[in-house]
Structure formats: C-alpha cells, structure tokens
N, C-alpha and C positions, 0 to 999 in steps of 0.2 A: 373523057379519057378513061379507059378501063384500067383498074388496078391489077398489077401483075403479082399473082400469088406465089410465083416462083421464088421471089425474094424472101417471103415468109418461110418457105420450106428450106431455103438455104440458111436463114438466120437462126432457126431453132437449134440445129446442132451446134452452131457457134455459141449461142447463149448457154446451152447445156454444158459445153466444155468450159466456158468461163466460170459458171456456177460451181462445177465440180472442182476446178482449180482453186477457187476462193475457199471452198470448204476444207480442202486439204491443207491450205495454208493456215486456216484458223485452227484446225486440229493440231497441226504441227506446233503453232504458237502456244496452244493450251498445254500440250505435252511438255514443252520447254518450261513454261511457267510452273506447272505442277512438279517438275523435277527440281526446279530452282527453289521453290518454297520449302519443301522438306529439307533440302540441303542447307538452306539458311537456318532452319529451325534446329537441326542437329548440330550445326556449327555453333550456334548460340548455346546449346546445351553442353557441348564440349567445353566452351569457354567458362561456363558457369561452374562446371565440375572442377575446373582448374583454378577457380577463384579469380578469374579475369573478368570482372564485372563490366568494365568499360567495353571490352570487345563483345561480351555477351549481349549487352544492350544494343549495340550497333547491329549485331546479327538478327536480333529479334525485331528491331525496327524494320530491317530489310524484309524479313518474313511477313510482317504485318502489312507492309506496303504491297507485297505481291499477292497476299490473300487477306484482305481486310475483314472478311467474314469470320475468321477464326477467333473465337472468343477466348480459347485457352491461351493463345499467344498474348492477347491483351492482358489477361490476368497475370501471366508470368512477367510481362513487361512492367505492369503497374506495381507488382510486388518488388521487383528489382529497384524501381525508382524509389519506393518507400524505404527500402533497406539502405539505400545510399543517401537518404535524407533529401532527395529531390521531390518534395511533397507536391509542389505545384504540377509537375509533370505526371505524377501518379494520379492526382485528382483529375487531370485532363483525360487520361486514359480511361479511368473508371466512369467519368461522366459521359465520355463518348460511347461506352458500352450501354449505359442506361438510356441514351438517346435513340438507340436502335429499336425500331418497332418490332422487328422479327426476333428479338432476343427471347429465349425460353424463360419461363417463370423461375426455374431454379437458378439459372445464370443471372437473372435480374436481381434476385435476392442476394446472391453471392456478390454481385457488383456493388449493391447498396451497402453491404457489410464492409467490403473492402474500402469503399469511399469513406465510411465513418472512421475506419482505422487511419486513413490518410489525414483526415482533419484532426484526429486525436493526437497523432504523432507530430503534427505541425503546431500543436498547442491551440488550435481553433476550437475551443470547448463548446461554444454556442452552436457552431455548425455541426460539430460531431454529435451533440445532443439531438439536433433536428434529424440528422441522418439515422441515428440509432432508433429514434422513436418511430421511424417509418418501417422498422423491422418487426413491429408488433404483429403477432399472429403468424410469423414465418418460422422456419426451422432455426433461424438465428436469434429467436426471441430471448432465450435464457442467457445467451452470450451477450446480447445487447443490454439486458438488465444488469449483468455483472459489470459491464463497462460503464453504464450509467451510474451505478453505485459508486464506482471509483471516481467518476467525474464530480458527482455531488459531494463526496468527501473532500476531494481536492479543492473545490470551490466553497466548501463549508456551508453547503445548503442542506442543513440537517433534516428538516421535515421531508424533503424530497428523497434524501438518502434513506430515511426510515421507511418511507413508502416502498422503495425498491427492495430493501431488506425484508420487509414483510411479505412481499410477493415471492421472493426467492425462498423464504422459509415455507410458505404455503405450498410451493411446488416441489418441496423435498430436496432443496439444494444445500441443506445444512441447518445448523442451529445458530440463529443470529441474535439470540436473547441478550448475550453480553454486549454485542455491538450496538443493539438498540438502546441499551442502558447508557452506553457512551454518548450516543446522540442526544439523549435527554440531558445528560450532564453538560454537554457542550451548549445546549440551548439554555440551560439554567445559568451557566457562566455568562452567556450573552445577556440574558435578562438582568443579571445582577450588575454587570460592569457597564454595559452600554445603556440599558434602559432604566437602570436604577429601580428595579422592581423586585424586591426580595420576596414578595408574596408569590409572584409567578415562578420565581426560582425555586421556592420551597415546594410548590405544587409539582413541578417537574421532577425534583429530587425524590419526593415521596413516591411518585409513580415509578421512578427508576429503581428505588429500593424494593418496591412491591413486585415489579416485573422480574427483577434479577436479584433475588435475596442473597445469593452467594457471591455477588460481584462486590469488590472492595471499593471501587471508586465512588459510587453513589453515597455510601456511608461516610467516606472520608470527606467528600465535598459537603455533605449535609452537616457534618460536625463543624467544619470551618464556617458555614453559614450561621449555625447556632452560636458559635463562639463570637463571631463578629457582632451578633445582636445582644451579647452579654449573658447568654444562657450557657455558662461554663459547665454546670452540672449536666445539662442536656447534651452538650458536646462530648463530655466525658463518657456518658452512657452510650452515645452513638459510636464512639471509638472502641469501647468495650465490646460492642456488638461486632466490630470488625474482627476481633480475636475469636469470637464465637462462630462467625460465618465464613471468614476468610483468614484463618490463622497464619497462612503463609505471607500475608501482607502486613502483619504487625510491625516488622522493622521499619516500614515506611512511616508509621504514625507513633512510634515509641516515644519520641521527644514530645510530640504534641499531646499524647496521652498523659504523660507526666505533668506537663504544664497545666492542662485543664483539671487534672486531679488536685494539684496544689491550689489552684484558684477556687476550687469547690470544696476544699477540705477533705479530700479523699486520697491523700498521698500514700498512706500505708496500703490501701487497697490496690493502688496502681503498682507499687513496688512488688506486692504479692503476685499480681497478674504477670508482670514483666519477668519476675524470677521463675515462675512456672513455665512461661514460654521459653526462656533461655535454657532451662533444664531439658525441655523436650526437643528444642532445636536451637542450638547456640547461634547468636547473631551479634555482629559488631554493634549495630545501632541499638539493639535492646540492651546489651551490656553497658554501653555508654550512658543510656538513659538511667539504668539502675545506679551507676556510680554517681551521677548528678543528683538523683533522688536521695541517695543515702547521705551525701554531703549536705543537701538542703535539710535533711531531717536531723542533723546535729551530729552525725558520726564523723570521726576524724578522717582527714583526707587519706591517711595511710591505710586505715581500715577499709574505707570505701574502694580504694584503688586495688584491693585484693581481687576485685572482680575482674580486673584486667588479667591478673595472673591465672585466675580460675578459668577464664575463657581460653587463654593460651594453652592450658593443660588439655582442654578438650579439643580446641582447634588452633593449631599453630598459626600465628598471624603477625605479619610485619607491621600492619597498621596498629594493632594493639601494642606491640613492642614500642613503637614510636610514641604512642599516647602515654604509656606507662613511664617511659624515660623522661617525658616532659615534666613530670612531677617528682620523680625519684631523685634523691641526693646522688651525686656522681663523684667518684673518688678524684677524678682529674677535672676540676672545674674549667680549666683552660680549654680542654678538648671537648667538653660537653656540648657547646654550641655547634661545633663542627660535626660531631657525631649525630647530633639531633637533626641538623640540616640535611645530612646525607640520608638519614632514615626517612625523613619527611619527603625528600625528593623521590626516593625509591618507592615509598608507599602511596604517593599521590595517584599514579595511574591505576593502582589496585583498588582505589576507593570509588571508581566510576561504576556506572551501570552499563551493561552490554546487551544489545538486542540479540535474541536467540535466533532470529530469522536472517539477519544480514550482517551482524557483527558490529553495527554502529555503536560507538561508545559515547557516553555523555556524563557530565558531573551531576546533572539533575535527572530525576526519574520522569519518564514519559509514558503516558498511557497509549499513545500512538507513535510509532517510531518515525522520526523525521527523515530517516534514510529510505526505508522501504514502505512506509505508510501502513505497516502491519499493526493491528491492535493487540494489546496485552502481550507483546513479544519480549518485553523487558522483565526478566526475573526480579523479584523485589529483594535482591541480594547484591552486594558489591561484587566486583569481579573476583576479588581474592577469595570469596566464599563459594564461588561456583565450582 
C-alpha cells in the first residue's frame, strides 16, 4: 500500500499553527508573570516604607516565588526575617542562596556574611564563628574579624581575641594596644584564680605593663598580686607608678596606696603623693584616703576632717558634705540621724561610676562595661565629679 503524502502536506500547516499558538500563549504568560513580579516587589517596598513588616514579608515571598532567581529579593527577605527575630527563616533564605550553583561570587560572599549575622543574632556563636571564618580573603574579611573579636570577647576566649586584635591593628584598623593589655590581664586573673599559678600570672602582667606602659589596669592588678604575696613595698611602688604613668586613675587606687604604704612604713610619702594629686585634680576618693591617712598618723579627727571642707571649697560635693556631717557635732542631736539619712540617700547615686559610651551605672568600677561591652569607657571618677 502506497503512503499518501497529501496528509503530510495538510498536516504541516496545522502543526505550524499549533506551534505558533503555543508560543503566543507562553509569551503572554511570561509577560503576565513579569508584570506581577515587579508589582509584588514594589508592593513589598511600599509596605516596608510604611513600617508594615508583616505585609512586606508576604509581598516579598510572593515575588520570590514568581521569580526565584532574583537574589536581591532573597537578601531583602532574609534581612527582614533577621530584623523581626525570625532567625531560622533568615538562615533558610541565605542557605538557599548559597546552595545555588549559578550565584555570582560577590553575591555568594554577601550571602555568607548575612548567614553569619543570622547565627550571631540567634546566639549560635559556634556556627557564627564557622561562617565568619569562611569570609577569609573576601571583601568582608575585616568586618568578619571585628565580629569574631566581639565573639571571642563575649565567650572570654582571650588568646583568640588577642590574635584578632593584632590582625586588625596590622591592617590599620586602629590601635588595640590597650585592649591587648586587658586580654593579658584577663588571662592573668584566670591563671591566678582558676589555675592557682601566680608565676604565669606575673609573667602575663609583666608583658602587659611592658606592652602598654600607660595603661592603669596592668599596674593595679600587678600591685594586687604583689600584695597578696606579702610584698607590700613592691605593691606600693607599683601603685606609685600608676600616678606617674596614669595619673587620672589614681582615685581608683588611693585607698590601696595608703594601705600598702602603711604596711611598708611609707605613710608620709603616700600622704604627700595623695596631697599633690588632690591639689592638681581634686578627687573624692583621694581626699578620703588623705583623711584616713592623717588620722592613722596621729592627727586629731577634727584636724583631719578639714580635708573635707577644703575639698568642698574647690569642688562642691554632696557626698563630702554627708561624710563631714557623719563626724561633725550637730546642734540638734535628735534631728541629726534624720538629716544624715537623707543626705546619704541623696548622695548614694552620685557615688556610682557611669559608662561614657552607654550610660550604664555601677557601684563598682569596670574595665569593660557590662552594658555595651566597651573597654575603658568608665571614667575613674564618681558621677558627682563628672
């Protein structure tokens, strides 16, 4: 039986017509999707500008579903999730980006950095550290080092923090000398308290004093170590060096300077140093140490307490008024305790220390602020003296 080619001739136009119709339908669908994707994107942007984050997220999810290859939408969506505290969803978005083989190098580095921020915000420090270490050699390297430094400080991994600080200093991101000295002091405290190794603590403190000669903390901590070992004269000399290298920090050690001086028979020298410091820069703690030293030296309480009056002439002080009133005869003895109590209550907040970076207040002095984690942000003066 012969094949009839007439059917082929008739079928070709029909097949062509169906092909043309299918292509037109595909183009129409593509145009619709392309119109809908920007519309969803701009809708989400409008919600975001109006601080309607829930609606913005829904709109961006819709846009991503219609155009899954748009990396910028993924970044916007991931950042929104992180800002809202939905860290698991942010991680999924950025991990999805990293899984794409066609992602450009710059976007891959950006997604890796965003992923590390997700882990950091979620408190997953180990995973954040791993993610940040993968940014070595990228344009996010310095930012990664700064974040790693914050992680190591937060987890009290001082050797690793010192390594990061040295890298940052070598690349010109500031002077980390003082902070490196703090790390050595922290390691010395650990060696002394946990490991019971005063020799290692002394070695670390000697290095801190050498590397940061104008830092007060290494000398103060070194003096405390010497005093604990019975070397009161050495402790006194170390505290005297605080006045020479960091005179602004003397109020922090005024009482300890007097104590070590008395223990080593150098009270008069200590009184002279404290008096000189008070004349140059009046301080509540220095004045109090002088009063205690004068009384211990045999002077009458009335004569010694004139330092309170002298200080108030130079620097009006509610705290000093309360201390002076504690020892001064009062005309109305019945009212004396009430007045004293009122003054003490009013003066107590003024005797705190305040962080210059975040305003955190504390009764004790901190080298690193518990509030904002800044180093050396507490002035060595009471709030009333600021």
